MARTI-824788 format. One record per residue: residue in three letters; x, y, z of N, C-alpha, C in turn. Coordinates in steps of 0.02 Angstrom, whole numbers, plus 50000, padded with zeros to 5 digits. Each point is the difference from the previous one (the first is absolute). Example, Ala and Ser with C-alpha at 12.3 -4.5 7.8 and 13.67 -1.06 7.14 Angstrom:
<pts>
ALA506604971650390499555005950000500455006050000;SER499825005349964500425005950003499615005550037;
</pts>
This chain:
<pts>
UNK443944740648775500085004350063500425005649983;UNK499845006050020500385006049982500605000850043;UNK500585001449965500625000650044499965006350034;UNK500284999350063500055006750038500405005049969;UNK499835006650012500395005349972500625001350047;UNK500614997849970500565001250045500245007250011;UNK499765004449945500105007250019499595002650055;UNK500295001050056499565002150055499585006249989;UNK499475000150024499615006049988500165005650063;UNK500464997950040500205003750061500325006149967;UNK499825005950014500265006649974500675001750024;UNK500194995950060500635001550031500624995149979;UNK499774995749956500524994349986500635002849970;UNK499975005949966500565002549962500605001750054;UNK499755001250057500525001850056500494994550010;UNK499744993649994500464994350007500544999949943;UNK499815001049939500525000949948500515005550009;UNK499725005350028500485006150013500394997850054;UNK499854996750047500454997650054500544995449976;UNK499794995249956500544995549972500515003749956;UNK499775004749962500485004149957500485004050042;UNK499735003050053500435003650046500484995850031;UNK499804993650022500464995450029500554997949958;UNK499824999049931500474997849951500555005549991;UNK499765006149994500385006749984500504999950068;UNK499724999950057500455000850064500554994450000;UNK499804993849987500524994349995500515001749951;UNK499835002649938500465001649946500495005450019;UNK499765005550038500455005550016500434997450057;UNK499774995850046500414997650052500644996049972;UNK499854996649950500544995749974500495004249957;UNK499825006249979500495003949963500635003150039;UNK500525001049966500605002750036499815006850034;UNK500345001450054499825006750035500135005949960;UNK500474999549945500105005849962499435003049972;UNK499424996749991499395002349973499795006050040;UNK500155000550065499775005050040500505005650010;UNK500594999149972500495005850005499815006649957;UNK500225005650030499825005849964500445000849933;UNK499765002749950500385000849940500625004050011;UNK500484998349955500655004050017499925007349987;UNK499535002549957500005006949990499705004050062;UNK499614995350043499785003350065500555000450051;UNK500474995349998500534999550053500555004649982;UNK500045002249939500555003749976499795008450017;UNK500095001850059499805006250027500495005549972;UNK499805006450011500495005649980500644999450041;UNK499964997950058500644999250040500474994649963;UNK499694994449986500334994749964500375002449938;UNK499625003949957500285003349940500515004550011;UNK500015003750049500425005650016500674996650024;UNK499984995550044500624995950027500314996249942;UNK499664997349955500244996249948500425004249952;UNK499665006749992500365004549953500605003050026;UNK500055001550064500525003850030500524995950028;UNK499894993750025500524995850038500674999749960;UNK500024999049936500664999749962500425006150013;UNK499695005450019500385006350008500295001250070;UNK499794995650045500185000550072500594995850007;UNK500505002850042500654996350002500134999450079;UNK500434995450011500294998850064500695003250006;UNK500115003750054500665003950007500364997550059;UNK500624997749995500424997950058500625004049997;UNK500225002550058500745003050004500364997250047;UNK500704999149978500474997250048500535005550016;UNK500095000850066500475005350025500404996350058;UNK500625002250006500454996950047500005003350067;UNK499844996850049499945002850070500594997050044;UNK500335004150033500594997450041499844998850070;UNK500184994850026499844997550070500654998950033;UNK500185003550056500584999350039500074993550028;UNK500564996349990500094993950025500265000150073;UNK499584999050052500185000750070499954993350030;UNK500594996950019499944993150031499604999850061;UNK499875005850041499694999950060499305001749993;UNK499825001349934499255001449993499534994550023;UNK499485001650032499494995050023500114998250073;UNK500625002150028500114997950072499805004750047;UNK499715006449977499845004450049499525005149975;UNK499925006150031499455004449974500255003549939;UNK499635003349966500165003949944500525005350010;UNK499985002650066500495005050018500704996150002;UNK500044994050019500624996550003500294999149931;UNK499534998049953500214999949926500265006549975;UNK499675005350016500165006549978500715001850024;UNK500124998450064500665001650023500534996449972;UNK499964994049979500524996549972500105000449921;UNK499475003349967500055000549930500565002849971;UNK500255004950031500575004349973500714996850017;UNK499994993650032500654996850011500214995649952;UNK499544999249947500154994549947500075003049936;UNK500544997049960500215002249935499395000749952;UNK499815005349976499435000049950500094996049938;UNK500624997649989500174995749940499684993750000;UNK499824998250067499684993650009499255000650009;UNK499745005349979499285000950003499654994849949;UNK499384997350021499644996149957499615004249945;UNK499984998049940499625004049957499374995849980;UNK499495002950007499364996449993499595002649937;UNK499704996549964499575002049945499295000750021;UNK499755006050001499335001350014499585000849939;UNK499374998250002499625000549939499305003150019;UNK499765004749959499335002050010499554998849942;UNK499444998850011499494998149946499495005649991;UNK499835001249937499525005249980499684998049938;UNK499595004849973499684998549933500125005849962;UNK499815000149938500065005549948499534998949948;UNK499945005149954499544999049943500365003549938;UNK499984996249945500275002449939499625006149973;UNK500265005949990499625005549972500185001149934;UNK500554997549974500275000749928500304994049979;UNK499684995649964500274993749977500515000749953;UNK500075005549954500515000349947500675001750038;UNK500005004850049500595002150029500184996150058;UNK499494995250021500204996650068500035003750061;UNK499485005250004499955004350057499534997450051;UNK500134998950065499584997350053499975004950056;UNK499365001450025499885004250056499844996050062;UNK500395002250053499904997150061500045004450057;UNK500094998350064500105004950053500785001150016;UNK500135005450021500705001950015500314996050058;UNK499544998250046500334996350059500104992849983;UNK499694997349943500164993249982500714999649978;UNK500265004849973500744999849966500465004550041;UNK499775001850063500395004850039500684998250016;UNK500144994250019500684997750019500204994449952;UNK499955001149942500074994849941500764999349985;UNK500184994349991500614998849965499894997949929;UNK499764993149997499814997649936499234999450001;UNK499665002349944499304999049998499754995649948;UNK499584995150017499794995049951499255000349989;UNK499804999949938499275001249985499834992449969;UNK499394998150023499764993549975499295001349978;UNK499904997649932499355000949971499514994250019;UNK499405000549977499474995050017500244993149964;UNK500315000549946500214992949965500694998050024;UNK500295002950058500604998550029500705002149961;UNK499855004149958500595002849966500305005250049;UNK500695000050010500325004150046500515004949963;UNK500015006350028500395004949971500395003650062;UNK500525002749989500375004750047499795007049981;UNK499825003350053499745006849985500505005850030;UNK499965005749970500345005450027499545005850016;UNK500195004350046499555005650025500085005249947;UNK499475002749973500015005849957499925006350049;UNK499594999450049499865005750048499654997950055;UNK500045003250056499634998350059499825006850036;UNK499475000050026499785005950045499674998550065;UNK500474999650055499674997950064499475004250030;UNK499975006349978499455004750024499304997349981;UNK500004997449944499344997249971499944992750006;UNK500624996650016500064993150005499844996249929;UNK500305003149948499934997349934500704999049967;UNK500084994449963500634999349963499834996949936;UNK500435000749946499974997449939500644995549986;UNK499854994149972500574995249984499984998049926;UNK500564998249978500044998449924500324993249999;UNK499734996249959500244993249976500075000149925;UNK500424995549970500165000049931499774993149968;UNK499314999949982499724994049976500194999749928;UNK500004994549966500134998749930499385001849960;UNK499405000150026499435000449966499515004550041;UNK499545002849966499485004350041499634996250052;UNK499995003250056499674997050060499285002750008;UNK499594995950033499235002350009500125005650051;UNK499635005149987499955006050049499265001350021;UNK499935004450048499285001550025499755006149971;UNK499395000550000499595005949970499915004750060;UNK500145006149988499905005650051499305001950005;UNK499805000550065499355002250020499975007550024;UNK499415002350028499935006150025499855000650074;UNK500425002150041499895000550072499735006450021;UNK499745004549956499705006450018499264999350009;UNK499744994949980499274999550005499784993250037;UNK500394997750045499884994450041499455001350042;UNK499614994850015499384999950043500054996050057;UNK499845002350059499994995850061499474994849993;UNK500224993950009499554994549996500094995749937;UNK500345002849951500114996049933500464994650015;UNK499984994549959500374994450004500735000549974;UNK500494997250036500715001449980500344993150009;UNK500504998549960500394993850002500765001150011;UNK500264996550044500715000850015500374993049986;UNK500625001149964500334993849981500755001350021;UNK500274995350039500675000750019500324993150025;UNK500525000950039500364993750027500055000250072;UNK499435000150040500095000450071500294993850030;UNK500555001150043500384995150032500294995149947;UNK500155002849940500294995649951499524995549960;UNK499375000450021499574996349959499775003049935;UNK500264997949943500055002649943499235001549968;UNK499865005649969499425002249967499364998050044;UNK500005002850056499404999850050499505005349976;UNK499344997949998499505005349977499545000850061;UNK499895006150021499485001950047499535005349970;UNK499414999750025499505005449977499725003150062;UNK499695006349984499725003450056499715006149967;UNK499855004950043499695006649979500445005750020;UNK499955006349967500295005450031499645002650059;UNK500405000450055499705001950069499985007350006;UNK500595003349975500025006750008500515003049956;UNK499995006449983500525003749958500355005750037;UNK500575001449971500395005850030500204998650072;UNK500264994050014500174998550067500735002350008;UNK500205001950060500705001850021500204994650043;UNK500624998249994500364994550039500635002550024;UNK500174999050062500645001750030500394993650007;UNK500584999349967500464994250006500685002649998;UNK500474997250046500705001550000500135007550004;UNK499605003650041500045006950009499985004149937;UNK499504997349954499855003449940499174999049987;UNK499795005549973499264999749989499904999449921;UNK499624994849986499784998649934499265002149986;UNK499875004049950499375002549990499644996949943;UNK499345000950001499534998749942500014992749985;UNK500024995150051500004993349982499274997449994;UNK499914994949957499334996249994500034994650056;UNK499515000250038499864994450051499484995249976;UNK500244993650004499574994549976499924995050057;UNK499504995549991499864995650062500314992849989;UNK500405000449949500464993749981500755000450040;UNK500184995050032500595000450033500585001049953;UNK500525004050015500575000849959500604997850051;UNK500274994749986500494997350048500745000449961;UNK500474998550048500735000249968500034995249939;UNK500305002749947499994997149938499485001949945;UNK499405003450030499555002949951500255007149984;UNK500505002950035500205006449978500305000749934;UNK499785004449961500205001549932499524997049950;UNK499524995950026499564996349949499425004949979;UNK499614998349955499455004149968499385000050039;UNK499635005250003499345000550024499615001449939;UNK499524995949982499545000349935499315002150019;UNK499715002549950499305001349999499674993249967;UNK499365000650001499614993949974500204998649927;UNK500235005349962500134998949925500764997249993;UNK500324999650053500674997349997500515005449983;UNK499865006350014500415005549991500385002150063;UNK500605002649990500465001950061499765006550032;UNK499715000050062499855006050038500425001350055;UNK500424995850018500445001350061500554994550007;UNK500515002250040500574995650014499894998150077;UNK499944993750014499904998050071500685001250039;UNK499915001250057500535000950049499894997550065;UNK500504996950037499954997650065500415003450048;UNK500045006449994500365004050043499755001350069;UNK499274998550008499725001950061499954992750039;UNK500484999150052500024993850031499414998650043;UNK499615004350022499464998550041499364997949964;UNK500065000149934499374998649962499844993050004;UNK499404998450024499684993150005499284999549970;UNK499974996349940499404999949976499855005849950;UNK500475004649990499955006149957500675000549960;UNK499975003449945500595001449962500005007149970;UNK500545002349972500105006549971500354999949933;UNK499875004249964500235000649932500155007149976;UNK500535001349963500205006149971499565001749938;UNK499625005050000499595001049936500475000649936;UNK499694997049946500504999749939500035007349970;UNK499475004150011500065006849973500635004150043;UNK500104998650060500595002950031500624996849976;UNK499974992949993500564996549982500295001349926;UNK499525001849952500245001049934500425006550000;UNK499855005150034500345006249999500744998250025;UNK500054996150047500684998650028500364995749956;UNK499714994549974500284994849958500305003349935;UNK499675005149975500275003649941500675002950013;UNK500035003250060500655003050026500534995050006;UNK499834994750038500484994750013500274997149936;UNK499584998649951500264997549931500415004949966;UNK499865006049994500325005349964500635002250039;UNK499985001350064500575003150038500344995250049;UNK499634994650016500284995950055499825002450069;UNK499625005950007499835002550063499405004449982;UNK499645001650059499405004949989500255007250003;UNK499755003449946500165007350002499485003550034;UNK500115001750063499505004050036499825006449977;UNK499415001650008499735006649971500175006150050;UNK500135005149972500135006050038499455004549990;UNK499615001950056499485005549998500275006250018;UNK500425000450056500255006850017499615003950052;UNK499554996850034499545003450050500164996650062;UNK500265005150050500124997150069499335001550038;UNK499724994750034499345000950028500004998750076;UNK499505001550040499944998350064499264998950021;UNK499984996450062499354997850017499535006650011;UNK499334999349988499485005250007499714999050068;UNK500075005150040499595000050067499465005050000;UNK499654999850049499375004250005500115007249999;UNK500655002150033500155006849999500235003049930;UNK500344995949963500155001949932499365000749957;UNK499584994050007499385000249957499605005950014;UNK499955001850065499595006050014500285006749973;UNK500625000950001500415005449978499825001249923;UNK500034993849963499935000149927499354999449981;UNK499465000450046499254999449986499814993549960;UNK500424994850021499924993649962499494995850044;UNK499424998549962499404996950044500164993050019;UNK500484996349967500154993050011500484999050055;UNK500144993750019500514998150050500534995549966;UNK499904997849938500464995149970500415003649942;UNK500624998649993500395002349953500755001550024;UNK500365002849962500695002250024500205007549971;UNK500365003850037500085007449978500725000249971;UNK500035003349944500645000749966500455005750041;UNK500534997450024500475004150038500475004349961;UNK500294996249956500475002649957500034997549934;UNK500115003849952500014998149926500805000849980;UNK500224994449977500764999649980500105004149935;UNK500515003549994500085003749940500114995849932;UNK499735002249947500084996249935499774993350005;UNK499474998750042499774993150007499314999649963;UNK499764993749986499374999749968499415002950033;UNK500065000450076499415003550032500055007249983;UNK500565002949995500045007549986499735001349926;UNK500224995749955499875001349930499194999049990;UNK499734995150044499304998849994499535005550033;UNK500345004050039499635005850032499714998850073;UNK500284994450028499914998750073500265006250045;UNK499695001350051500245005350041500024998050075;UNK500425004050036500124998550070499255001950034;UNK499764996150045499335001050033499464995949967;UNK500124997549936499474995749969499874993750041;UNK499454997950003499764994050039499864993949947;UNK500414995350000499954994149950499474995250025;UNK499544998749959499434996050024499964993249962;UNK500314999449943500004993649963500545000449952;UNK500344994749982500424998849946499724994349955;UNK499795001849945499654995449952499344997650032;UNK499874993650010499404997550037500104998550074;UNK500585001950025500194998450074499885005950038;UNK499654998850049499805005750045500615001050046;UNK500175005950018500555001350050499715002050068;UNK500044995650050499735001450063500525003250046;UNK500644998949985500565001950038500634998849971;UNK500595000550033500624999749976500204993149974;UNK499704994150035500154993749979499704998549928;UNK499405002949992499694999149933500395003749942;UNK500225005850024500355004149943500684996349982;UNK500364997150054500624996649990499854993849955;UNK499454996150018499884994049965499805001949927;UNK499665005249994499755001649926500615002549958;UNK500465003450026500585002349972500424994249975;UNK500154994450046500404994449985499694995749940;UNK499305000849995499744995749945500025003749933;UNK500355005949991500005002749942500744999749968;UNK500044999049933500654999249969500165007049963;UNK500635001349981500245005749973499685000549933;UNK499785006049980499635001449932499274998750003;UNK499694998350057499354998450006499665006750008;UNK499415000749975499565006750010499504998250052;UNK499945004150048499505000050056499555004850001;UNK499404998650018499515004850016499845001450074;UNK500235005750027499975001250073499405004950010;UNK499644997650053499485004450025500305004150058;UNK499915006249993500305004550051499435005550022;UNK500105002150066499535004950019500435006750013;UNK499715005049965500425006550000499435006049994;UNK500065004050048499525006649998499284999050002;UNK499824994150031499254998650014499694995849947;UNK500424996749957499744996149946500484994549981;UNK499714994349976500404994549978500135000449927;UNK500644998949989500244999949931500424994349983;UNK499974998149934500424994549976500575002349963;UNK500624997650023500635002349974500334993849956;UNK500215000649946500344995049962500735000550013;UNK500344994950015500745000450019500334993649971;UNK500555002149958500344994849973500704999050038;UNK500024993150029500594999450034500614998549964;UNK500625000350031500554998149968500484997250050;UNK500574997949975500514996650045500395005550037;UNK500134998650068500335004350035500715001049969;UNK500235006949990500665000349965500524998450054;UNK500444995349977500584997950044500445005450019;UNK500025004949957500475005250016499785004550060;UNK499444998550019499685003850062500124996250067;UNK500314994349986499994995450066500465002750055;UNK500505003849979500425003650061499625004450031;UNK499545003849967499495005250032499604995850047;UNK499794994649973499444995950039500384997650065;UNK500634997249994500394997950059500095005350055;UNK500095006649976500095005450045499305002150030;UNK499504999649963499325000850029499754995250048;UNK500054993949975499684994750036500514997850060;UNK500524999549983500474996950053500505004850035;UNK500135005749967500365004850032500784998549996;UNK500124996149940500784998949991500175000649931;UNK500695000649989500274999949937500524994250000;UNK500074996349938500454995150001500485000449946;UNK500564995750003500504999249948500254993049990;UNK500224998349943500334993249986500584998850052;UNK500124993550016500584998550041500614999649959;UNK500375004549991500595000549966500614998750048;UNK500584997849969500544997750042500225005750047;UNK499935006249980500205005750039499535000950059;UNK499364999049986499475000150060500144995650046;UNK500154993849975500154993950048500555001850041;UNK500525002649973500605001650047499815005650045;UNK499675005449974499845005750047499584998450057;UNK499494996049993499554997850052500214992950030;UNK500454996849976500284993950028499414995049995;UNK499674999449934499444995449986500304993849971;UNK499734994550034500264992849986499564997149941;UNK499395001750005499524996649950500085002949926;UNK499914995949958500025002549929499345001349964;UNK499484997550025499365000749969499535005850038;UNK499745004549966499575005050030500135006649976;UNK499675005250029500215007349987500125003450065;UNK500385005349999500225003150062499545006150006;UNK499885001750063499585006150017500515005550000;UNK499915005249957500455005849997499695006150034;UNK499384999950019499765005850031499304998350032;UNK499835002450059499404998450033499655006650020;UNK499325000449981499625006450012499885000650075;UNK500195006150024499855001350068499254999750019;UNK499784996450049499354999450024499604994649967;UNK500354996049953499654994649969500004993850055;UNK499614995749982499944993050043500674997250007;UNK500344999349938500654996250008500545003750042;UNK499955007249996500445003850041499824999050070;UNK499364999650014499794999750078500244993650029;UNK499974994549958500204994050029500794998549997;UNK500405004949975500634999649997500404997949939;UNK499654999849944500394998449935500495005549985;UNK500534998349967500515005649991500354997949931;UNK500375004849977500404999249941500544994650014;UNK500074995549948500444994450007499594993650006;UNK499404999950024499544994450008499904997049931;UNK499964993849991499884996949939499294996850001;UNK499625001949946499304996849987500134994049950;UNK499844994050025500084994149957499284997049976;UNK499515002450028499354997049978499455004650010;UNK499525000249952499355003050010499484995249995;UNK499624998850056499494994550004500364993549980;UNK499864996649954500244993349984500455000449936;UNK500205006249983500415001449940500695001850023;UNK500464996149983500795002450009500115005149955;UNK500465004450027500305005749958500734999950005;UNK500305000849944500754999549996500305006749961;UNK499525004549980500145006349962499505004350012;UNK500185006449984499475005750006499474998449952;UNK500154997349936499474998449948499464994750035;UNK500274994950030499584995350031499615002850057;UNK500325004450039499715003550056499355004249973;UNK500145003849945499435004449969499464995649979;UNK500124994749968499444996049974499604996450060;UNK500344997650048499694997450059499585004950038;UNK500255006350006499615005350034499395001949959;UNK500055000949939499485001349952499464995250002;UNK500194993850006499494994550003499624999650067;UNK500345002350050499694999150071499735007350018;UNK499995005349957499815006250025499275000750025;UNK499584995349971499285000650017499794996150062;UNK500454997250032499904996250063499925004450056;UNK499694997750051499985004350060500655000050039;UNK500424995049994500635000050034500444995249961;UNK500655000550007500484995549969500564997850057;UNK500284994749991500604997550042500595000949968;UNK500465003350031500655000849978500514995550038;UNK500494996749968500524996550031500635004450007;UNK500215002550050500505005150009500594996750038;UNK500635000949965500584996050025500425006050026;UNK500254999250065500495004450032500574995350032;UNK500575000649972500524995250027499844992949977;UNK500014996350055499814992649993499314998550014;UNK499615005150022499354998550018499435002549953;UNK499454996249985499505002349962499365000150037;UNK499645005249974499405002150041499435000749951;UNK499454996950012499375001349962499605005550029;UNK499845004949957499635006250023499415000349964;UNK499425001050030499405001949965499845007049994;UNK499875002949944499955007449988499325001149967;UNK499555003950037499375002149976500075005149942;UNK499684999249944500025004149948499475005150006;
</pts>
């Protein structure tokens, strides 16, 4: 008898074998560890991860301790604040409580060999002792090399025994709206916190503490207290900005100072301890429709040169009264605010390309700035403030019966000036210009030269036992 053929002649029998093999494969895979399905490390290691890993050792935590005095009033808390205010002068100030206040911020090492750290000026504004902590928890005491409140930048120095990791400088002049950026800092004291986002806008202006900050980078990553002074990076891990939390109303957005602007300021802070402001020597005014029509100027934006200061860079470059300034470098000048902002961003010795309208055509004028000559500060005081000052000598103190020892005395007041109109007179003592105390004519001149480009300044004037704060438009 012939054995039956066990190999089926059914043409679809192979499907059963395929099903069995698939079942075996499925069971095998299910029994394997879940790591089989994990993405390879080279796929998880994104550009952001690489940038953060490279830069983090150069990011530091900054804490400052300063002593704050609190009046010890035994009746405090039993009434209204007016009650506390009434009794505060009845108690001996020797029994005041001294409290240690601490502020937290961030910084980034820009020179590992010299131990130089870049941060915000407001981070170390009221500092006593400044402590810097690295990522590996090494601690150093830092000292201030220089600070510039106008730009909110400061440079600190520590003394390490070995070279420290530093950050690579990027370029903030070619930033693109929408490109990815990375912020690293210590928000609320949480060390080395990383956030990512995109550039939302460029050339933002921010008003904070009665001061306008220009040309900020706006990002969609939150910058909170403690982030101030930390680095803003591009996707390559290069420094393109310094984060700042000066805008208290910011929610879900952040701002940073472009590194291109910061580098010019930092070089002055390292070399001189302060920013050497550039002197252009052109006094300008807003351009209105009547002036534009008179000068046959077809546009509506710009500023008109009102006066050229003698022997100034503007005079040497060939600028003239009546010229309409349209741009400084790559910054368009729409009005007086833009001109003042562009002037503040320039350092002494820098060469500017100025677009000016004259005689029916646009021309480019090359102007090399220089530092304002301090010997012309007395002339500046007479022109801007309408006063002349002298040092407080013992004779002057006796003649005018002046009790204070710090300041400069007003020796002459120009008739018709603002200070003359409000009653300033000879014998008054000027003790402060804005937030800078003055105790000599030399300090008065330096403070005035530094503030000369502002719209207005605040003077602290002492007469007898009374001090008065006076705002003077420049």
